N, C-alpha and C positions, 0 to 999 in steps of 0.2 A: 492561330486558328480557333483556339478555345474561346477567345474573346468574340470572334466573329459569330461562332455557333451560339453563344450566349445572346448576342444582340439579336440573332435571327429568331431565336426561341423565346425570348422574353416576351414580345408581343403575343405569341400564342399561348404561352401560360397565363399571361393576364387575362386573355379572352376566356381560356378554360376556367379559371378561378371566378370570373364574373358569371360564366354559365352556371357553375356550381352554385354560387349564391342565389342566382335566379331560381333554379331548381329547388333549393331549400325553401325559398320563399313561397314558390307555387306549392311545394308539398304542404307547408304549413297552412296555406290558403285551402288547399284540397281537404285537410283534416277538418279545419273548421266548417267549410261548407258542408262536408259530408255529415258532420255531427248534427248541424241543423236540419239538413234534409232527412236525417235518420229520425230525428225527434218528431218533425212534421208528419213523417210518413206513419210513426206509431200512432200518433195523436189521430190522424185521418183513419187508419184502420179501427181503433177503439171506437171513433164517433159512427163509423158505419156499422160496426158490431152491436153497439149498445145504444144506437140512436132511437130505438122504438121503446126504451126502458120507461119514459114518462108516459107514453101512449098506454102502456100496459097498467101503470098505476092509476091512470084516470079511468080505465075500462074496468078493473077490478072494483074500484070503490068510487064514492062520491066525495071527493076531497073536499068540497065547500058545500054546505048546505045554508040557505038562508044568508048567504054572504058571509058566512063565518066557517073557518075550517073545522072539519069533523075530526077532531083530534084522536078520538078512540079508535075510529075506524080506520084512518090513514096511517097512523103509527103502526099498527099492527102489520099492514102489508109493506110499509117502509122498511121496518126491521126485518121482515122476511127476505126482501130483496137484498138488503145489505149484508144478511147472513151469506146470501149466495155469492155476493160481490161486495167485500167490505170497502172497496175504493169509491162506492158511491156515496154521494152526499145529496139528500133530496130536501128541496125547498118549495114551499108554496107561496106564489105571488098573487097579489091582486092586479086589477087590470091597469094599474100605473106602475107596475113592477116593484111595489113595497113587499118585502118579505113578511108574511103573516103567520108563517109556521115553518119549522125545519126540523129534520133529523140528521144531526151530524155528530160523528163520534169524535172523542177526544177534545179538538181545539174549540175554541169560542168563534162564533160569527162576528165578524168586524164590521160588516156593511149591513144597513138596514133596506137597501134598494138595490135592484139590478137594471141595468140598461135593457130596455125592451127592443131596441133596434137589432141586435144580432138574433133575438128570439123570433122577431117577424121575418127576418132573412131566412133563418132556418126553417120556419113553418112554410115559407113561400117557395124554398128551394126544391127542385126536382132532379138536380143533378148532384152526385156525392162530391161536393166540395167541402174543405175544411172550413168550419165556421167556429170561431172562438167567442166566448162570452165571459162576463165579470166572474170573478171567483170570490164569493162573499167573505171567504176566510183569508184571502191575500189581496188586499186593497192594491189597486194598481196593476195587478197580475190578470191574465186571461186564461181560460182553460176551455177544453173540451166539455161539451153539454148535450144533454138531450132535453126536449121540451114538448109539451103538448097543451092545447088550450082546455080549459075547463068550463063546461056549459052548464047553466041551471035554468030550466025553464026555456031553453034555446036561447038564452042571454049568456054572453061571455062574462064569467065572474072571476077568472084568474087563469093562472098557468102553473102547471107543475114543472119544476125546473131541476134537473138533475145534473150534478157535476159528475162526470164519468171518471175522472182521475183525481183522487184526493191528493193532497200535499205529501203524504208519506209515500204514496204509490208513484207520485212524479219523481221524488228524490231517488227511490229504488230503481225506477225505470231509467232514469238519467244515468246513474252510477253504472247500471248493466249495460246500457247503450254505448256510454263512453268506453267501457272496458271492451266491449265487442268492437267498437270502431277502431280503437287503438290497437287491438290486437290484430284485425284483419287489415285496417288501413295502414298500419306500421309495415307489416310484411309487404303489402302492395306498394307502399311508399318506396321502401328500400330496393325492391325489385325494379319499380319504374325508374328511380332515381339512377340506379346503376346502369340500366339500359339507356336512358336518355342521355346521361353524362358520356357514356361510350360512344353512342350515336353523334352526340354534339362534339366531342373531341374529334371524330372522324370527319365530320362535316366541316369543323373550322380548320382542321389540317389541309383539307382540299382547298377551301375558300382562301386560305392565307397562303397557299403555294405560291400563287402568282405575285403576292406581296413580298414573300421571302426572295423570290427571284429579282424583283425590282430592288429591294434593299441591298442584294448582293452587287447589282450592277452600280447602285449609287456609291457603294463602298469602293468598288474598283476605280470608279471615276474620282472619288475623294482621294484616293491613293496615287493618283497621277496617270491611270490609264484613260486619257482623253478620247480615245476611240470607242469607249465603252457606251453602248446604246441597248435599249430595251427592245428586244424583237417582238414582233406581233403575237408569236406563240407564247411568250411569257407574260404579255400584258393581260390576256384573259378579260375578265370583266372590269378590269382597271385600265382600260385603254386611254381614257381621258388623262389619268395620272402618268401613264407611260409615254403618251404623246406630248405632254407638258414638259416631262423631263428631257425627252430628246430634243425638243425645240430649244430648252434652257442649255443644254449641253453644247448645242451647235453654236449658241450665242457665246457662251463662255469660250468655246474653242476659238471662234473667230477673234474674240478679244485677246485672247492669249497670243494668237497670231500676229494681231496688230501690235501687241506690245513687244514682240519679238522684233517686228520690222521696225518699230520706233528705237529698239535698243540698236538694232544694226544701223540705222541712220544716224543714232546719235555717235556710235563708233566711227562712222564715217566723218561725221562733223569734227570729232576730235582730232582725227587724222588730218582732215584738210584744213581745218583752222589752225591747228599746231604748225602744219606745214607753211601756211600763209602767214601766220605770225612770225614764225622764225626766220623766213627769208628776208624781210624788210628789218628785223630786229639785228640779224646777222650782218646785213649790209651797214646799218648804222654803227654797230659795234665795230667792224673792220675799219671803216673809215675814220672814225673816232680815234681809235688806237693807232692808226697810221698818222692823224694830225699830231697826236702826243710824242709818238716815237720820232718823227721826222720833222719836228717843229722848225728846226733851223735850217732843214735842208728843202723845204717845200717853196715853190715860188707862190706869189700872191695869186696868180692864175690858177695854179693847181689848188691851192687853198679853197678859192671860191668854187671851184669845181667840186671838191670833196664836200664842202658844207652844202652845195645845192643837192648832191646825192643824197646826203644824209636828211635834208629837208623833204625830197621827193619820197624817200622811204617812210619818214614820219608821218607825211600826208597819207600814203596809201595805208599805213598802219591805222590812222585815225579812221579813214573811210571803211576799212574792214570792220573795226570795232563798232561803228555806227551802224553798219548793215546787220551785224549780229544783234544789236539791241532792237533795232527796228523789227527784224524778223520775229525775235522772241515776243515782242507785244503784239505782232498780228497773229502769230500763232496762239498766244494765250488770250485772244480776243479783247485785249485792252484798248484796241483802237476803234473808235466808233466814227464812221464817216459823217461829216457835216455837209449835207448834200444842199446844194443851190444851184440856180440857174447861172450859166456863165458861157461866153462865147469861146468854143474850143479852138476856132481859127486864131484868135488873138493869144491864147496860151501856147499854141504851136509856134506862132511867129516869134514869141519872146524866147523860147527854148532854143529854136534854131539860130537866132541872134547870139545866144550866150555860147553855143557850140561851135560857132563858125571859126574862132580863133583855133580852138583844138583840132578842128577839121582840116584847116590850113596848115597846121604844123605837120600833120600827117599827110599833106597833099592828097586830101579826100574832097570831093565835091559834096556839100551839104545843101539839099533844097527842099522845098515844101510846096505842095499844091492843094488848093481848097476852092470850091465854087462860091460865088458871092452870095447866093441865097441860103447859105448854111444856117440851120435853126441853132438856137442855144441848147446846150445840153444840161442835164440835172444830174450832178455828181459833186463829190468833194474835190474842189478845184487843186488842192495841195496835194492829195493822194494820186490824183490823176497826172499831176506834173511829175511825180516820183516815178510813174509807171513810164512815162515818155523818156525821162532821163535815163532809166535803167535800160530800156529798148534802145536808146541812141549809144549808150556806153558800149552795150553788147555788140551793136551793129559797127561802130567805129573800131573796136577792139578786133574784130574779125574780118575787116575790109581791108584788102592790100592797099599799098601806095598807089595813087592814080585812080583809085575806085570811086564809087558814088554810094551815098546814103540819102534816102528820100522819105519824107513824111508826106502821105496822101489821105486827104479828107474826102468822104463821099456821103451824100445825102441818102437815106434809105427810108423804107416805109416805117420802120420801127424806131429809128434814130439815126446816129452819125456813126459810121464807120471810120475808124483810125488804123491806119496801116503804116508800118515802118519797115522799108525794104533796103538791102544792102546789095553789093556785088562781090560778096566773100566767097568762100569755098562752098558755102551751103552746109547742111546739116544732113548727115546719114539718116536715112529712113528708119533705120533700127533704133537711133536715139532720140528721134523726134518725140516719142510718147514719154521720155524720161527727163528732158531738159529742165522741165519746170519743177521736178522733185527737189526736196531739199538737199543741199550740198552736192548735187549731182553736176559735175563738170563736163564741157564738151572736150571730147577727147581728139583735140587738134593741136598742132605745134603753136598756134597762135592763143591757145586758151591760156588764161591766167586768172586767178582770183579764186574766191571760196565757192563759186557757183550760186551764191544767194541772191544775186540780181533778179534772175528770172523767178526764182521761188517767191520773191517779194512781189514781183509784178503779178504773179497768179494769186496771191494772197490777197492784195488790194482788189483786184478784179473780182475775186470771190465775195467779199463783203459788199461789192456794188451789184452782186447777181450777174455779173458778165463773165463772158468766158475768153481766154486768149487762145488764138490758134495759130499755127505755123505751117509753112510749106516751102519746098525749094522752088526757085524761080526757073523758067525755061533755060535761060542762058547760064547764069550762075548767080550765086547768092541765096538768100533766104527772104521770107516775107512774114511778118508777125502782124496780126491784126485783132482787133476787138470792136466791140460796139457798145456805145453809150446811149441811154434813152434821151429823147428830146424833152426839153422843158414844156410842161403844159401851162397854158395861160399867158 
């Protein structure tokens, strides 16, 4: 029971572990995205708050006179503004973006030119969007800025360019922002992680309930409960899987029943064949022992009779063994019919001629009848001959002395119908559906043999895509008939 429980829950815990890893990944992504969003948010606020700084510088003084920076006047106001906000870095640019003057604390300026495209975008913008420009102290980096055009005699002579967040301020802000994000985001993360994990586990428990039910049914089927099926209630959203298993289980059950049937028939074969083999062997052994024990007391006529009985039993044993080999090859599909056109009436005439002696010995009238315009049939002549021989053997064996056996050929729209009829006791209707089964003997006093003759007939006709039929005659006896296709061309 513990093993079953482990099997049932292993999938659930694998899914739960996968969900946990997914949530951890989402949490890390959340912190990363949140940190970027927070930094952008702070930059946008600063740009909105201090976006007019450059305009005030230009308004309070004339930074550029006669095309040259007015160093004395501008530095005083620049320093005053930087005292109020030490994070400011003030630059004067000419109309091409070249830095012509600056007031920057601590670090050195590493760029001699600023890209004018963000400046023009800033000046043309009417909405509070975040716009980043070159940071002259950090090549390759962008920063928030304020800018204003400088006019001299109504002609553009340059730009006031103010970096609103210095390198030092950025590092401090980033550290504080990260601390804030980790402090707040960490708490939210663990809270959301716990809630999401709990909800996810409950959801997966519900979603996998049907799957656990299906696994339980499959386990029962595996352990031998072949009636186990997945009900519609247990299928849930896995209806396709449940129906597929049920169909597979039906096929497996049918196969098992077929194997059981084959095993029963095999046991019948062993019983029937052992009996049929034992009978001629016992007769042969008995007469041979008699010949050995009474060698000097047996007359020549008796010796001849005994030897003939041994010979008859030997021939019967040989026929039985030949039937067993023939049927086994047919059942294993090792015999492939070699079909060809041939006149079926000539084949019937030859077979009747061969069986006349046997029929006369039993005082049975053997005849055949066929129309003159009968077409040729398309089949394996050797296998069809075997069918007719087995049907005649069966008819002669069950026909009493003075009876009749006949072969009748009829032309039909689809081919030629061959019928073998006798005047024997007939076949009980309850047995007619089983006489072509393997090793099934007719339950009459006249029955003898292994019951393979009619089974061989059915197998041969099966590989010809033909069907053998049987019925009782109105007066007495039985009729067997089948149809072969006519040859084309």
